[in-house]
DORO-248826 format. One record per residue (C-alpha): residue number from 0; x, y, z. Coordinates in Angstrom, 3 decimals, always signed. Layout:
N
<r><pos>NUM</pos><east>X</east><north>Y</north><up>Z</up></r>
...
This chain:
139
<r><pos>0</pos><east>+25.845</east><north>-43.791</north><up>-0.220</up></r>
<r><pos>1</pos><east>+27.645</east><north>-43.353</north><up>+2.830</up></r>
<r><pos>2</pos><east>+29.985</east><north>-40.363</north><up>+1.488</up></r>
<r><pos>3</pos><east>+26.089</east><north>-38.835</north><up>+0.451</up></r>
<r><pos>4</pos><east>+25.510</east><north>-38.722</north><up>+3.955</up></r>
<r><pos>5</pos><east>+28.684</east><north>-37.267</north><up>+5.396</up></r>
<r><pos>6</pos><east>+29.413</east><north>-34.883</north><up>+3.060</up></r>
<r><pos>7</pos><east>+27.427</east><north>-32.104</north><up>+5.414</up></r>
<r><pos>8</pos><east>+29.560</east><north>-32.864</north><up>+8.080</up></r>
<r><pos>9</pos><east>+32.854</east><north>-32.604</north><up>+5.880</up></r>
<r><pos>10</pos><east>+32.927</east><north>-28.879</north><up>+6.322</up></r>
<r><pos>11</pos><east>+32.024</east><north>-28.870</north><up>+9.990</up></r>
<r><pos>12</pos><east>+34.847</east><north>-31.454</north><up>+10.578</up></r>
<r><pos>13</pos><east>+37.286</east><north>-29.189</north><up>+8.647</up></r>
<r><pos>14</pos><east>+35.959</east><north>-25.789</north><up>+10.721</up></r>
<r><pos>15</pos><east>+36.437</east><north>-28.061</north><up>+14.163</up></r>
<r><pos>16</pos><east>+32.701</east><north>-28.495</north><up>+14.779</up></r>
<r><pos>17</pos><east>+32.442</east><north>-31.800</north><up>+15.195</up></r>
<r><pos>18</pos><east>+33.197</east><north>-34.002</north><up>+18.324</up></r>
<r><pos>19</pos><east>+32.788</east><north>-37.140</north><up>+20.057</up></r>
<r><pos>20</pos><east>+31.588</east><north>-39.964</north><up>+17.719</up></r>
<r><pos>21</pos><east>+30.795</east><north>-37.736</north><up>+14.587</up></r>
<r><pos>22</pos><east>+34.198</east><north>-36.426</north><up>+14.106</up></r>
<r><pos>23</pos><east>+35.359</east><north>-40.337</north><up>+14.325</up></r>
<r><pos>24</pos><east>+32.938</east><north>-41.162</north><up>+12.233</up></r>
<r><pos>25</pos><east>+34.578</east><north>-39.487</north><up>+9.565</up></r>
<r><pos>26</pos><east>+37.439</east><north>-39.868</north><up>+10.743</up></r>
<r><pos>27</pos><east>+37.170</east><north>-43.231</north><up>+10.024</up></r>
<r><pos>28</pos><east>+35.871</east><north>-42.633</north><up>+6.756</up></r>
<r><pos>29</pos><east>+38.053</east><north>-40.247</north><up>+5.667</up></r>
<r><pos>30</pos><east>+40.499</east><north>-43.211</north><up>+6.035</up></r>
<r><pos>31</pos><east>+39.214</east><north>-45.477</north><up>+3.723</up></r>
<r><pos>32</pos><east>+37.686</east><north>-42.503</north><up>+0.834</up></r>
<r><pos>33</pos><east>+40.008</east><north>-41.011</north><up>-1.486</up></r>
<r><pos>34</pos><east>+36.864</east><north>-38.706</north><up>-2.540</up></r>
<r><pos>35</pos><east>+36.344</east><north>-37.380</north><up>+0.436</up></r>
<r><pos>36</pos><east>+39.738</east><north>-36.482</north><up>+1.582</up></r>
<r><pos>37</pos><east>+40.186</east><north>-34.615</north><up>-1.946</up></r>
<r><pos>38</pos><east>+36.722</east><north>-32.421</north><up>-0.874</up></r>
<r><pos>39</pos><east>+38.641</east><north>-32.267</north><up>+2.886</up></r>
<r><pos>40</pos><east>+41.516</east><north>-31.133</north><up>+1.305</up></r>
<r><pos>41</pos><east>+39.590</east><north>-28.442</north><up>-1.171</up></r>
<r><pos>42</pos><east>+37.494</east><north>-27.010</north><up>+2.140</up></r>
<r><pos>43</pos><east>+40.744</east><north>-26.632</north><up>+4.118</up></r>
<r><pos>44</pos><east>+42.172</east><north>-24.883</north><up>+1.018</up></r>
<r><pos>45</pos><east>+39.008</east><north>-22.762</north><up>+1.097</up></r>
<r><pos>46</pos><east>+38.612</east><north>-22.064</north><up>+4.680</up></r>
<r><pos>47</pos><east>+42.675</east><north>-20.767</north><up>+4.878</up></r>
<r><pos>48</pos><east>+42.238</east><north>-18.226</north><up>+1.801</up></r>
<r><pos>49</pos><east>+38.986</east><north>-16.753</north><up>+3.184</up></r>
<r><pos>50</pos><east>+41.422</east><north>-16.475</north><up>+6.439</up></r>
<r><pos>51</pos><east>+43.483</east><north>-14.778</north><up>+4.330</up></r>
<r><pos>52</pos><east>+41.637</east><north>-11.755</north><up>+3.096</up></r>
<r><pos>53</pos><east>+42.037</east><north>-8.435</north><up>+4.964</up></r>
<r><pos>54</pos><east>+39.151</east><north>-7.538</north><up>+7.379</up></r>
<r><pos>55</pos><east>+37.070</east><north>-4.285</north><up>+6.651</up></r>
<r><pos>56</pos><east>+35.592</east><north>-1.967</north><up>+8.737</up></r>
<r><pos>57</pos><east>+31.413</east><north>-2.151</north><up>+9.296</up></r>
<r><pos>58</pos><east>+30.292</east><north>+0.836</north><up>+7.328</up></r>
<r><pos>59</pos><east>+28.826</east><north>+3.494</north><up>+9.163</up></r>
<r><pos>60</pos><east>+25.479</east><north>+3.131</north><up>+10.387</up></r>
<r><pos>61</pos><east>+22.806</east><north>+5.268</north><up>+8.589</up></r>
<r><pos>62</pos><east>+19.966</east><north>+7.414</north><up>+10.254</up></r>
<r><pos>63</pos><east>+16.921</east><north>+5.680</north><up>+10.197</up></r>
<r><pos>64</pos><east>+14.288</east><north>+7.046</north><up>+7.922</up></r>
<r><pos>65</pos><east>+11.682</east><north>+8.634</north><up>+9.014</up></r>
<r><pos>66</pos><east>+8.190</east><north>+8.987</north><up>+6.840</up></r>
<r><pos>67</pos><east>+7.662</east><north>+12.446</north><up>+5.963</up></r>
<r><pos>68</pos><east>+4.665</east><north>+13.866</north><up>+7.466</up></r>
<r><pos>69</pos><east>+1.831</east><north>+15.627</north><up>+5.523</up></r>
<r><pos>70</pos><east>+1.779</east><north>+19.212</north><up>+6.309</up></r>
<r><pos>71</pos><east>-1.429</east><north>+20.847</north><up>+4.031</up></r>
<r><pos>72</pos><east>+0.891</east><north>+23.440</north><up>+2.220</up></r>
<r><pos>73</pos><east>-0.259</east><north>+25.790</north><up>-0.540</up></r>
<r><pos>74</pos><east>-0.172</east><north>+22.904</north><up>-3.255</up></r>
<r><pos>75</pos><east>-2.301</east><north>+20.726</north><up>-1.654</up></r>
<r><pos>76</pos><east>-5.229</east><north>+23.696</north><up>-1.065</up></r>
<r><pos>77</pos><east>-4.602</east><north>+25.052</north><up>-4.749</up></r>
<r><pos>78</pos><east>-4.973</east><north>+21.049</north><up>-5.671</up></r>
<r><pos>79</pos><east>-8.776</east><north>+20.785</north><up>-3.841</up></r>
<r><pos>80</pos><east>-9.611</east><north>+24.009</north><up>-5.018</up></r>
<r><pos>81</pos><east>-9.504</east><north>+23.554</north><up>-8.489</up></r>
<r><pos>82</pos><east>-10.970</east><north>+20.276</north><up>-8.322</up></r>
<r><pos>83</pos><east>-14.060</east><north>+21.556</north><up>-6.347</up></r>
<r><pos>84</pos><east>-14.034</east><north>+24.562</north><up>-9.164</up></r>
<r><pos>85</pos><east>-14.095</east><north>+21.943</north><up>-12.124</up></r>
<r><pos>86</pos><east>-15.889</east><north>+19.244</north><up>-10.713</up></r>
<r><pos>87</pos><east>-19.110</east><north>+21.526</north><up>-8.760</up></r>
<r><pos>88</pos><east>-20.027</east><north>+23.197</north><up>-12.324</up></r>
<r><pos>89</pos><east>-19.959</east><north>+19.765</north><up>-14.180</up></r>
<r><pos>90</pos><east>-22.230</east><north>+17.703</north><up>-11.459</up></r>
<r><pos>91</pos><east>-24.480</east><north>+21.444</north><up>-11.849</up></r>
<r><pos>92</pos><east>-24.703</east><north>+21.026</north><up>-15.637</up></r>
<r><pos>93</pos><east>-25.038</east><north>+17.562</north><up>-15.740</up></r>
<r><pos>94</pos><east>-28.138</east><north>+17.325</north><up>-13.465</up></r>
<r><pos>95</pos><east>-29.561</east><north>+19.703</north><up>-15.709</up></r>
<r><pos>96</pos><east>-29.162</east><north>+17.988</north><up>-18.851</up></r>
<r><pos>97</pos><east>-32.163</east><north>+16.286</north><up>-19.977</up></r>
<r><pos>98</pos><east>-32.681</east><north>+12.181</north><up>-20.040</up></r>
<r><pos>99</pos><east>-32.823</east><north>+10.964</north><up>-23.401</up></r>
<r><pos>100</pos><east>-35.537</east><north>+8.481</north><up>-23.244</up></r>
<r><pos>101</pos><east>-34.891</east><north>+4.638</north><up>-24.383</up></r>
<r><pos>102</pos><east>-36.393</east><north>+3.899</north><up>-27.195</up></r>
<r><pos>103</pos><east>-39.143</east><north>+1.441</north><up>-26.731</up></r>
<r><pos>104</pos><east>-37.815</east><north>-1.384</north><up>-29.266</up></r>
<r><pos>105</pos><east>-34.523</east><north>-1.471</north><up>-27.067</up></r>
<r><pos>106</pos><east>-36.533</east><north>-1.623</north><up>-23.996</up></r>
<r><pos>107</pos><east>-38.340</east><north>-5.019</north><up>-25.607</up></r>
<r><pos>108</pos><east>-35.663</east><north>-6.488</north><up>-26.751</up></r>
<r><pos>109</pos><east>-35.219</east><north>-10.265</north><up>-26.058</up></r>
<r><pos>110</pos><east>-32.052</east><north>-12.301</north><up>-26.716</up></r>
<r><pos>111</pos><east>-32.609</east><north>-15.551</north><up>-29.419</up></r>
<r><pos>112</pos><east>-33.320</east><north>-18.559</north><up>-27.857</up></r>
<r><pos>113</pos><east>-30.132</east><north>-19.807</north><up>-28.620</up></r>
<r><pos>114</pos><east>-27.869</east><north>-17.170</north><up>-26.485</up></r>
<r><pos>115</pos><east>-30.538</east><north>-17.818</north><up>-24.089</up></r>
<r><pos>116</pos><east>-29.635</east><north>-21.858</north><up>-24.327</up></r>
<r><pos>117</pos><east>-26.229</east><north>-21.311</north><up>-24.031</up></r>
<r><pos>118</pos><east>-26.088</east><north>-19.191</north><up>-21.121</up></r>
<r><pos>119</pos><east>-27.996</east><north>-21.564</north><up>-19.118</up></r>
<r><pos>120</pos><east>-25.834</east><north>-24.202</north><up>-20.153</up></r>
<r><pos>121</pos><east>-22.870</east><north>-22.226</north><up>-19.116</up></r>
<r><pos>122</pos><east>-24.209</east><north>-20.914</north><up>-15.818</up></r>
<r><pos>123</pos><east>-24.694</east><north>-24.856</north><up>-14.765</up></r>
<r><pos>124</pos><east>-21.540</east><north>-26.345</north><up>-15.710</up></r>
<r><pos>125</pos><east>-20.095</east><north>-22.989</north><up>-13.449</up></r>
<r><pos>126</pos><east>-21.990</east><north>-23.823</north><up>-10.909</up></r>
<r><pos>127</pos><east>-21.243</east><north>-27.550</north><up>-11.017</up></r>
<r><pos>128</pos><east>-17.376</east><north>-26.356</north><up>-11.192</up></r>
<r><pos>129</pos><east>-17.846</east><north>-24.010</north><up>-8.247</up></r>
<r><pos>130</pos><east>-19.978</east><north>-26.876</north><up>-6.144</up></r>
<r><pos>131</pos><east>-16.885</east><north>-29.299</north><up>-6.813</up></r>
<r><pos>132</pos><east>-14.596</east><north>-27.027</north><up>-6.028</up></r>
<r><pos>133</pos><east>-15.954</east><north>-26.064</north><up>-2.542</up></r>
<r><pos>134</pos><east>-16.499</east><north>-29.581</north><up>-1.815</up></r>
<r><pos>135</pos><east>-13.152</east><north>-29.846</north><up>-1.918</up></r>
<r><pos>136</pos><east>-11.776</east><north>-27.165</north><up>-0.266</up></r>
<r><pos>137</pos><east>-14.114</east><north>-28.122</north><up>+2.748</up></r>
<r><pos>138</pos><east>-12.696</east><north>-31.732</north><up>+2.905</up></r>
């Protein structure tokens, strides 16, 4: 159990970041625990091998990306003009087409009673579920 609590401090101990009581506590534990001694030896090996790696220079700074400014160009105006040329005549033509009358039998259609009953039951369930959700959220 003590090893689990001290494990986060082992790397800090190897790096020399621990001072005072914490460093003394880790040293006392290391005198008795072979497993933690091995972990410290592993950390020391990793640290020393990392220190032998060459230091690379930082890459050159890249210029900041600027968002392009949109300027009305020939292409933008051409697209806008073509859109108007297509949409305006289409809208005019659609406004001139007579609206067909909906047959009377379609207007008077009523759903069968079972559909009405199922719809009402589903709506009641949905409303009660929604009310419960609102109550839980507002708590």
